[in-house]
ZANU-862901 format. One record per residue (C-alpha): residue in three letters; x, y, z; residue number from 0. Coordinates in pm, 1 decimal, always signed. Example, Ala and Ser with C-alpha at 12.3 -4.5 7.8 and 13.67 -1.06 7.14 Angstrom:
<sites>
@rest Ala&px +1230.0&py -450.0&pz +780.0&nr 0
@rest Ser&px +1367.0&py -106.0&pz +714.0&nr 1
</sites>
This chain:
<sites>
@rest Met&px -1465.8&py -7406.6&pz +4315.9&nr 0
@rest Tyr&px -1586.7&py -7510.8&pz +4682.2&nr 1
@rest Ala&px -1830.2&py -7735.9&pz +4886.5&nr 2
@rest Leu&px -2004.5&py -7690.6&pz +5216.1&nr 3
@rest Leu&px -2149.8&py -8015.6&pz +5411.3&nr 4
@rest Arg&px -2333.4&py -7929.8&pz +5691.1&nr 5
@rest Arg&px -2318.9&py -8132.1&pz +6024.9&nr 6
@rest Asp&px -2713.6&py -8290.5&pz +5976.4&nr 7
@rest Ala&px -2642.6&py -8356.7&pz +5667.6&nr 8
@rest Ile&px -2371.6&py -8633.6&pz +5762.4&nr 9
@rest Asp&px -2500.5&py -8978.1&pz +5825.2&nr 10
@rest Pro&px -2259.8&py -9264.5&pz +5809.1&nr 11
@rest Glu&px -2404.6&py -9558.0&pz +5616.1&nr 12
@rest Pro&px -2317.5&py -9936.8&pz +5667.3&nr 13
@rest Ser&px -2000.7&py -10021.4&pz +5444.0&nr 14
@rest Leu&px -1775.5&py -10271.8&pz +5319.2&nr 15
@rest Glu&px -2051.3&py -10556.8&pz +5345.7&nr 16
@rest Gly&px -1892.3&py -10886.2&pz +5375.1&nr 17
@rest Arg&px -1585.2&py -10756.6&pz +5472.3&nr 18
@rest Ala&px -1650.1&py -10557.3&pz +5781.0&nr 19
@rest Asp&px -1915.0&py -10567.1&pz +6071.8&nr 20
@rest Gly&px -1998.8&py -10275.7&pz +6263.4&nr 21
@rest Phe&px -1835.2&py -10018.6&pz +6001.5&nr 22
@rest Ala&px -2014.1&py -9719.0&pz +5840.0&nr 23
@rest Arg&px -1901.6&py -9424.1&pz +5654.8&nr 24
@rest Ala&px -2019.3&py -9080.0&pz +5543.6&nr 25
@rest Ala&px -1864.8&py -8945.4&pz +5212.8&nr 26
@rest Leu&px -1743.8&py -8561.4&pz +5303.6&nr 27
@rest Val&px -1524.9&py -8472.1&pz +5007.5&nr 28
@rest Gly&px -1525.3&py -8661.3&pz +4652.0&nr 29
@rest Arg&px -1611.6&py -8673.5&pz +4286.7&nr 30
@rest Ala&px -1984.6&py -8540.4&pz +4381.7&nr 31
@rest Cys&px -1856.7&py -8191.5&pz +4513.8&nr 32
@rest Gly&px -1605.2&py -8154.1&pz +4223.3&nr 33
@rest Ser&px -1297.5&py -8276.2&pz +4403.9&nr 34
@rest Val&px -1035.8&py -8488.4&pz +4194.2&nr 35
@rest His&px -779.6&py -8561.8&pz +4437.2&nr 36
@rest Met&px -965.6&py -8617.0&pz +4772.6&nr 37
@rest Gly&px -1164.9&py -8878.9&pz +4896.1&nr 38
@rest Leu&px -1226.3&py -8715.3&pz +5279.0&nr 39
@rest Gly&px -1482.9&py -8930.2&pz +5502.0&nr 40
@rest Leu&px -1613.7&py -8992.0&pz +5843.3&nr 41
@rest Ser&px -1602.3&py -9345.3&pz +5945.8&nr 42
@rest Thr&px -1755.9&py -9492.8&pz +6252.9&nr 43
@rest Leu&px -1715.3&py -9876.4&pz +6396.8&nr 44
@rest Arg&px -1935.6&py -10004.8&pz +6673.8&nr 45
@rest Asp&px -1880.2&py -10356.2&pz +6826.0&nr 46
@rest Gly&px -1732.5&py -10467.6&pz +6471.8&nr 47
@rest Arg&px -1421.7&py -10492.6&pz +6269.4&nr 48
@rest Val&px -1269.3&py -10414.3&pz +5934.6&nr 49
@rest Asp&px -1085.9&py -10721.1&pz +5772.0&nr 50
@rest Glu&px -738.3&py -10700.8&pz +5657.7&nr 51
@rest His&px -661.2&py -10524.0&pz +5302.0&nr 52
@rest Val&px -463.4&py -10320.6&pz +5127.0&nr 53
@rest His&px -517.5&py -9990.8&pz +4934.5&nr 54
@rest Ser&px -350.6&py -9866.9&pz +4612.0&nr 55
@rest Tyr&px -379.7&py -9516.6&pz +4766.6&nr 56
@rest Glu&px -264.8&py -9362.3&pz +5100.2&nr 57
@rest Glu&px -496.1&py -9346.0&pz +5332.3&nr 58
@rest Ser&px -464.9&py -9087.8&pz +5642.4&nr 59
@rest Phe&px -694.2&py -9081.4&pz +5947.0&nr 60
@rest Tyr&px -754.4&py -8857.2&pz +6296.7&nr 61
@rest Val&px -938.8&py -9028.4&pz +6611.0&nr 62
@rest Leu&px -1222.7&py -8815.0&pz +6691.6&nr 63
@rest Glu&px -1390.9&py -9063.7&pz +6947.9&nr 64
@rest Gly&px -1362.2&py -9426.9&pz +7105.7&nr 65
@rest Asn&px -1055.2&py -9635.8&pz +7126.0&nr 66
@rest Pro&px -1025.2&py -9830.5&pz +6760.1&nr 67
@rest Val&px -765.8&py -10086.6&pz +6765.1&nr 68
@rest Leu&px -560.3&py -10049.0&pz +6417.6&nr 69
@rest Tyr&px -371.4&py -10348.1&pz +6304.6&nr 70
@rest Leu&px -55.7&py -10253.1&pz +6083.6&nr 71
@rest Gln&px +102.1&py -10560.4&pz +5903.3&nr 72
@rest Gly&px -47.5&py -10726.5&pz +6228.9&nr 73
@rest His&px +53.6&py -10498.5&pz +6473.2&nr 74
@rest Gly&px -243.5&py -10354.7&pz +6692.6&nr 75
@rest Val&px -209.9&py -10071.3&pz +6845.3&nr 76
@rest Arg&px -523.4&py -9897.5&pz +7049.7&nr 77
@rest Leu&px -563.7&py -9564.5&pz +6970.2&nr 78
@rest Ala&px -765.9&py -9245.8&pz +7161.0&nr 79
@rest Pro&px -915.6&py -8929.3&pz +7020.4&nr 80
@rest Gly&px -579.1&py -8717.9&pz +6865.1&nr 81
@rest Ala&px -417.9&py -9031.8&pz +6729.0&nr 82
@rest Cys&px -361.7&py -8960.7&pz +6391.5&nr 83
@rest Gly&px -139.1&py -9138.2&pz +6126.5&nr 84
@rest Val&px -77.5&py -9295.6&pz +5775.3&nr 85
@rest Val&px -148.8&py -9623.5&pz +5580.9&nr 86
@rest Pro&px +113.5&py -9596.8&pz +5291.8&nr 87
@rest Pro&px +9.8&py -9796.0&pz +4959.4&nr 88
@rest Gly&px +31.6&py -10165.0&pz +5025.1&nr 89
@rest Val&px +79.6&py -10187.0&pz +5378.0&nr 90
@rest Ala&px -158.5&py -10454.2&pz +5528.1&nr 91
@rest His&px -413.8&py -10296.3&pz +5781.4&nr 92
@rest Ala&px -742.0&py -10394.4&pz +5989.8&nr 93
@rest Trp&px -947.7&py -10227.8&pz +6222.8&nr 94
@rest Arg&px -1142.4&py -10343.6&pz +6552.1&nr 95
@rest Asp&px -1377.0&py -10195.2&pz +6811.6&nr 96
@rest Ala&px -1572.3&py -10430.6&pz +6998.5&nr 97
@rest Thr&px -1720.3&py -10175.3&pz +7238.4&nr 98
@rest Glu&px -2062.5&py -10078.1&pz +7214.2&nr 99
@rest Ala&px -1994.2&py -9724.3&pz +7208.4&nr 100
@rest Gly&px -1809.6&py -9755.7&pz +6920.3&nr 101
@rest Ser&px -1554.7&py -9500.3&pz +6767.0&nr 102
@rest Ser&px -1507.9&py -9252.4&pz +6478.7&nr 103
@rest Trp&px -1246.0&py -9115.5&pz +6275.7&nr 104
@rest Ile&px -1171.0&py -8876.6&pz +5981.6&nr 105
@rest Asp&px -1023.8&py -9028.4&pz +5704.4&nr 106
@rest Met&px -824.8&py -8907.9&pz +5417.4&nr 107
@rest Cys&px -766.9&py -9115.4&pz +5102.0&nr 108
@rest Ser&px -516.5&py -8978.3&pz +4810.6&nr 109
@rest Pro&px -491.0&py -9029.6&pz +4526.4&nr 110
@rest Gln&px -899.1&py -9016.6&pz +4502.6&nr 111
@rest Pro&px -1046.4&py -9389.3&pz +4578.8&nr 112
@rest Arg&px -1129.5&py -9499.7&pz +4194.9&nr 113
@rest Gly&px -1529.6&py -9540.5&pz +4118.8&nr 114
@rest Ala&px -1689.0&py -9850.8&pz +4073.2&nr 115
@rest Ser&px -1664.6&py -9887.8&pz +3688.1&nr 116
@rest Gln&px -1274.5&py -9859.4&pz +3739.7&nr 117
@rest Pro&px -1005.9&py -10097.8&pz +3782.8&nr 118
@rest Ala&px -988.1&py -10213.0&pz +4196.7&nr 119
@rest Asp&px -801.9&py -10004.2&pz +4466.1&nr 120
@rest Thr&px -867.0&py -10231.7&pz +4727.6&nr 121
@rest Phe&px -726.5&py -10560.2&pz +4796.5&nr 122
@rest Trp&px -858.6&py -10820.0&pz +5072.0&nr 123
@rest Leu&px -587.7&py -11035.9&pz +5265.7&nr 124
@rest Gly&px -808.4&py -11218.1&pz +5539.3&nr 125
@rest Pro&px -991.1&py -11189.8&pz +5862.5&nr 126
@rest Thr&px -892.1&py -10914.8&pz +6104.5&nr 127
@rest Pro&px -630.3&py -11013.1&pz +6353.8&nr 128
@rest Asp&px -734.4&py -11101.2&pz +6688.1&nr 129
@rest Gly&px -390.2&py -11036.8&pz +6861.8&nr 130
@rest Glu&px -376.9&py -10818.3&pz +7218.7&nr 131
@rest Pro&px -309.2&py -10473.2&pz +7107.9&nr 132
@rest Ala&px -49.2&py -10220.7&pz +7248.6&nr 133
@rest Glu&px -87.6&py -9863.3&pz +7374.3&nr 134
@rest Leu&px +41.2&py -9609.1&pz +7129.0&nr 135
@rest Asp&px +402.1&py -9537.9&pz +7227.7&nr 136
@rest Leu&px +565.1&py -9326.6&pz +6972.3&nr 137
@rest Arg&px +879.9&py -9416.2&pz +7090.4&nr 138
@rest Asp&px +806.0&py -9774.6&pz +6937.0&nr 139
@rest Pro&px +984.9&py -9782.2&pz +6555.2&nr 140
@rest Arg&px +669.2&py -10001.4&pz +6497.2&nr 141
@rest Asn&px +455.5&py -9720.4&pz +6518.9&nr 142
@rest Arg&px +646.5&py -9477.4&pz +6280.2&nr 143
@rest His&px +361.9&py -9396.3&pz +6055.2&nr 144
@rest Leu&px +137.6&py -9290.2&pz +6381.6&nr 145
@rest Phe&px +159.5&py -8976.3&pz +6587.0&nr 146
@rest Phe&px -62.7&py -8847.9&pz +6857.3&nr 147
@rest Leu&px -174.8&py -8476.7&pz +6912.0&nr 148
@rest Arg&px -236.2&py -8361.0&pz +7256.6&nr 149
@rest Asp&px -367.9&py -8028.0&pz +7368.9&nr 150
@rest Glu&px -65.1&py -7903.2&pz +7477.1&nr 151
@rest Asp&px +65.7&py -7959.5&pz +7154.3&nr 152
@rest Met&px -123.9&py -7638.9&pz +7016.1&nr 153
@rest Asp&px -39.4&py -7402.6&pz +7320.4&nr 154
@rest Val&px +245.1&py -7187.0&pz +7231.2&nr 155
@rest Asp&px +324.0&py -7129.3&pz +7570.2&nr 156
@rest Glu&px +315.4&py -7517.7&pz +7668.0&nr 157
@rest Leu&px +588.9&py -7557.7&pz +7389.0&nr 158
@rest Lys&px +837.7&py -7342.4&pz +7529.4&nr 159
@rest Lys&px +892.8&py -7587.0&pz +7789.6&nr 160
@rest Gly&px +1172.9&py -7849.5&pz +7804.9&nr 161
@rest Ala&px +1019.6&py -8227.6&pz +7735.9&nr 162
@rest Ala&px +1224.5&py -8541.2&pz +7901.5&nr 163
@rest Val&px +1386.7&py -8753.0&pz +7682.1&nr 164
@rest Thr&px +1167.8&py -9036.3&pz +7817.0&nr 165
@rest Ser&px +814.4&py -8854.0&pz +7710.3&nr 166
@rest Pro&px +605.8&py -9079.0&pz +7445.5&nr 167
@rest Thr&px +576.0&py -8769.9&pz +7283.3&nr 168
@rest Val&px +913.3&py -8615.7&pz +7214.2&nr 169
@rest Ser&px +1016.4&py -8556.9&pz +6885.0&nr 170
@rest Ala&px +1379.1&py -8561.6&pz +6723.3&nr 171
@rest Ser&px +1241.3&py -8326.9&pz +6453.5&nr 172
@rest Met&px +1159.7&py -7971.3&pz +6376.3&nr 173
@rest Ala&px +895.7&py -8076.1&pz +6124.2&nr 174
@rest Thr&px +644.2&py -8165.3&pz +6434.7&nr 175
@rest Ala&px +682.9&py -7771.0&pz +6576.5&nr 176
@rest Ala&px +387.1&py -7586.3&pz +6581.7&nr 177
@rest Leu&px +403.1&py -7300.7&pz +6333.4&nr 178
@rest Ala&px +205.8&py -6952.6&pz +6507.6&nr 179
@rest Tyr&px +124.0&py -6648.2&pz +6273.1&nr 180
@rest Ser&px -162.8&py -6380.7&pz +6268.0&nr 181
@rest Gly&px -349.1&py -6537.0&pz +6572.5&nr 182
@rest Ile&px -306.7&py -6905.9&pz +6381.2&nr 183
@rest Thr&px -115.2&py -7205.7&pz +6535.7&nr 184
@rest Val&px -84.1&py -7500.1&pz +6280.9&nr 185
@rest Lys&px +67.5&py -7839.8&pz +6410.1&nr 186
@rest Met&px +169.6&py -8057.4&pz +6116.7&nr 187
@rest Leu&px +18.7&py -8433.6&pz +6205.7&nr 188
@rest Val&px +93.3&py -8658.6&pz +5914.6&nr 189
@rest Asp&px +335.2&py -8518.8&pz +5641.1&nr 190
@rest Gln&px +682.5&py -8687.6&pz +5487.4&nr 191
@rest Arg&px +775.1&py -8742.8&pz +5832.5&nr 192
@rest Leu&px +526.5&py -9037.8&pz +5888.1&nr 193
@rest Asp&px +580.3&py -9140.5&pz +5514.0&nr 194
@rest Ala&px +296.2&py -8992.0&pz +5381.5&nr 195
@rest Gln&px +360.4&py -8855.2&pz +5034.9&nr 196
@rest Leu&px +66.9&py -8788.4&pz +4843.8&nr 197
@rest Ser&px -133.5&py -8569.5&pz +5118.8&nr 198
@rest Thr&px -73.1&py -8421.9&pz +5446.9&nr 199
@rest Met&px -315.2&py -8357.6&pz +5747.8&nr 200
@rest Phe&px -263.8&py -8104.1&pz +6024.2&nr 201
@rest Met&px -463.7&py -7899.1&pz +6312.4&nr 202
@rest Val&px -555.2&py -7540.0&pz +6285.1&nr 203
@rest Ser&px -657.8&py -7356.0&pz +6583.5&nr 204
@rest Tyr&px -763.8&py -6974.2&pz +6533.5&nr 205
@rest Gln&px -762.5&py -6707.2&pz +6869.6&nr 206
@rest Pro&px -1025.9&py -6457.7&pz +6907.7&nr 207
@rest Gly&px -940.8&py -6196.9&pz +6611.2&nr 208
@rest Ala&px -738.3&py -6419.4&pz +6371.1&nr 209
@rest Val&px -759.6&py -6428.9&pz +6015.8&nr 210
@rest Ala&px -611.4&py -6559.6&pz +5695.7&nr 211
@rest His&px -665.9&py -6318.6&pz +5436.4&nr 212
@rest Pro&px -755.4&py -6394.9&pz +5085.1&nr 213
@rest His&px -540.8&py -6629.6&pz +4899.5&nr 214
@rest Asp&px -574.9&py -6978.8&pz +4689.9&nr 215
@rest His&px -354.9&py -7282.1&pz +4654.5&nr 216
@rest Pro&px -215.9&py -7507.8&pz +4365.3&nr 217
@rest Phe&px -378.6&py -7803.6&pz +4541.8&nr 218
@rest Glu&px -708.3&py -7918.7&pz +4694.3&nr 219
@rest Glu&px -789.0&py -7817.9&pz +5111.9&nr 220
@rest Ala&px -1076.0&py -7987.4&pz +5333.1&nr 221
@rest Tyr&px -1169.8&py -7863.6&pz +5650.9&nr 222
@rest Tyr&px -1358.8&py -8041.5&pz +5957.9&nr 223
@rest Val&px -1453.4&py -7833.7&pz +6242.0&nr 224
@rest Leu&px -1403.2&py -7959.8&pz +6592.1&nr 225
@rest Glu&px -1456.1&py -7653.6&pz +6782.2&nr 226
@rest Gly&px -1572.1&py -7279.2&pz +6774.1&nr 227
@rest Glu&px -1743.7&py -7092.7&pz +6473.2&nr 228
@rest Val&px -1531.7&py -6915.9&pz +6168.9&nr 229
@rest Asp&px -1636.5&py -6754.0&pz +5894.9&nr 230
@rest Val&px -1492.2&py -6836.0&pz +5571.0&nr 231
@rest Val&px -1528.7&py -6646.8&pz +5257.2&nr 232
@rest Ala&px -1461.8&py -6837.8&pz +4907.0&nr 233
@rest Asp&px -1530.0&py -6707.5&pz +4540.4&nr 234
@rest Asp&px -1702.2&py -6410.1&pz +4706.9&nr 235
@rest Glu&px -1936.5&py -6604.4&pz +4931.3&nr 236
@rest Arg&px -1952.7&py -6618.7&pz +5296.4&nr 237
@rest His&px -2039.1&py -6882.6&pz +5513.4&nr 238
@rest Thr&px -2016.5&py -6965.8&pz +5892.2&nr 239
@rest Leu&px -1885.9&py -7273.6&pz +5959.6&nr 240
@rest Arg&px -1938.3&py -7475.3&pz +6289.0&nr 241
@rest Pro&px -1834.7&py -7820.7&pz +6477.1&nr 242
@rest Gly&px -1888.5&py -8104.2&pz +6259.8&nr 243
@rest Asp&px -1916.6&py -7890.0&pz +5922.5&nr 244
@rest Ala&px -1694.6&py -7982.5&pz +5627.8&nr 245
@rest Phe&px -1576.9&py -7765.7&pz +5387.6&nr 246
@rest Trp&px -1364.6&py -7800.5&pz +5041.1&nr 247
@rest Thr&px -1177.2&py -7565.5&pz +4846.5&nr 248
@rest Gly&px -1063.2&py -7653.6&pz +4501.7&nr 249
@rest Val&px -746.8&py -7550.1&pz +4317.8&nr 250
@rest Gly&px -746.2&py -7186.8&pz +4239.2&nr 251
@rest Cys&px -1049.4&py -7136.8&pz +4468.4&nr 252
@rest Val&px -970.3&py -6770.8&pz +4653.3&nr 253
@rest His&px -1075.0&py -6835.9&pz +5035.0&nr 254
@rest Ala&px -1006.4&py -6660.8&pz +5364.2&nr 255
@rest Phe&px -1113.0&py -6727.0&pz +5695.2&nr 256
@rest Tyr&px -1231.3&py -6475.9&pz +6016.2&nr 257
@rest Glu&px -1288.7&py -6522.6&pz +6339.8&nr 258
@rest Thr&px -1542.7&py -6257.6&pz +6461.0&nr 259
@rest Arg&px -1683.4&py -6371.6&pz +6764.8&nr 260
@rest Gly&px -1432.6&py -6372.5&pz +7016.4&nr 261
@rest Gln&px -1387.7&py -6770.8&pz +7046.5&nr 262
@rest Lys&px -1089.1&py -6985.6&pz +6974.8&nr 263
@rest Val&px -1171.7&py -7236.1&pz +6677.2&nr 264
@rest Arg&px -1010.1&py -7540.2&pz +6587.6&nr 265
@rest Trp&px -1026.6&py -7776.8&pz +6266.0&nr 266
@rest Leu&px -887.1&py -8080.7&pz +6121.9&nr 267
@rest Glu&px -724.7&py -7992.1&pz +5771.0&nr 268
@rest Thr&px -608.6&py -8188.6&pz +5490.3&nr 269
@rest Ser&px -452.6&py -8099.5&pz +5157.5&nr 270
@rest Ala&px -372.8&py -8330.4&pz +4842.6&nr 271
@rest Pro&px -137.8&py -8320.5&pz +4694.7&nr 272
@rest Gln&px +104.3&py -8237.2&pz +4910.3&nr 273
@rest Pro&px +183.2&py -7851.2&pz +4902.1&nr 274
@rest Pro&px +535.0&py -7796.8&pz +4674.9&nr 275
@rest Glu&px +842.0&py -7644.2&pz +4869.6&nr 276
@rest Arg&px +775.1&py -7324.9&pz +4696.1&nr 277
@rest His&px +499.2&py -7117.7&pz +4607.8&nr 278
@rest Ser&px +219.7&py -7297.8&pz +4789.6&nr 279
@rest Tyr&px -2.8&py -6968.2&pz +4880.9&nr 280
@rest Arg&px -81.9&py -6680.0&pz +4625.2&nr 281
@rest Phe&px -191.3&py -6396.2&pz +4856.1&nr 282
@rest Asn&px -421.9&py -6182.0&pz +4663.1&nr 283
@rest Arg&px -299.0&py -5886.1&pz +4849.3&nr 284
@rest Asp&px +75.7&py -5939.2&pz +4693.5&nr 285
@rest Trp&px -40.3&py -5932.2&pz +4348.9&nr 286
@rest Asp&px -315.2&py -5628.7&pz +4373.4&nr 287
@rest Tyr&px +35.4&py -5452.9&pz +4537.1&nr 288
@rest Leu&px +197.7&py -5530.4&pz +4213.9&nr 289
@rest Ala&px -81.2&py -5427.1&pz +3969.6&nr 290
@rest Glu&px -111.4&py -5076.5&pz +4176.0&nr 291
@rest Thr&px +227.9&py -5043.2&pz +4156.1&nr 292
@rest Leu&px +284.7&py -5092.9&pz +3789.1&nr 293
@rest Gln&px -34.7&py -4836.4&pz +3700.0&nr 294
@rest Ala&px +125.9&py -4583.6&pz +3898.1&nr 295
@rest Ala&px +464.0&py -4609.8&pz +3721.1&nr 296
@rest Ala&px +256.6&py -4622.4&pz +3383.6&nr 297
@rest Ala&px +81.4&py -4311.5&pz +3511.9&nr 298
@rest Ala&px +405.9&py -4133.8&pz +3596.9&nr 299
@rest Arg&px +551.1&py -4220.7&pz +3287.9&nr 300
@rest Thr&px +220.6&py -4069.7&pz +3108.3&nr 301
@rest Ser&px +248.9&py -3761.2&pz +3301.2&nr 302
@rest Gly&px +623.8&py -3691.7&pz +3251.3&nr 303
</sites>
C-alpha cells in the first residue's frame, strides 16, 4: 500500500482555533491514506502564535522557510531553514512568528494523533511565551532536542575536513555521520540521540544515476521532495516525484527509487516506528537469489 499527494493538492487550512493565530496545517500522511503509525503534515505560521501545550505523542519537525521561534519548556530558540528537532511526549512547547512573510515546516507525529472520537492527546497549558528568543546553538545543552542541517553536511568531500571544537555544529557522536552508498547520501536528523524514541527523520540526497533497488520494510516511510525529480516504483506502479510532492509507503510495500535525469535529488524522509537494529530492509534481490539457488539445487538432485 502506498499514497501520493501532489504539491498542487496541498493547501494548509487554519487550525487550532482559539489556541492559535495565523497557524495553518495540511495533512500529508494519516488515516485517510491508510497509515496507522504516522501523522505527517505541512504547517505554516504567519504573524501569529501557537499557545503552550503538550502532546501524548512524539512530534519532530524540519523547518522549510522562515524563522519561527520554538519555545521548549519556556526556552525560546529562533530557528532557520534546516533547523529540526523533536518534542518528546509531555514536553511543553509553543510557536511564534511575528513576521508577515511567515514560516513553514514539516511536522511528524508518532504514534499517530488520535481522531476526534478518541481520548484527547493534546493538552493546553497557557499563552505563548513572549521572552526574547536565543539563536540556535547546538553547544547549549538546553537545545539537546534540536539539530541543524547545513548544505555541506550532505557533501561527502566537505565531511572529510576537520571541524573546530568551537563549531556550533560539532558532534561527539558517530550517529550524526553521513552514510554514502550507491550514489546516495543519508544524513540522520532526528533519532535517539535527540531523544526521539518512536520515529526518525533524515535527509536523503541522490547523485545522478543513483538507485535504491526494490525492497520493503517492517515500518512505514514518508517522503517530502525538496529538490530535483526522482522516479519511484511502488507495488509495481511507477510515478515521478517533484519538489513539494509527498509520498508514503506502508509496511510491506515493495518500492524502489531511480534517478534517470542526470540531476541531483533531495528529499526529507521519516519512518515510524523506528527501524529495528537488524532486518530493517528486505531486498527482493536477495530472496530471488535464494529461490533461484534452491531451484537449481532441486533440479540438480532430480537430474542426478
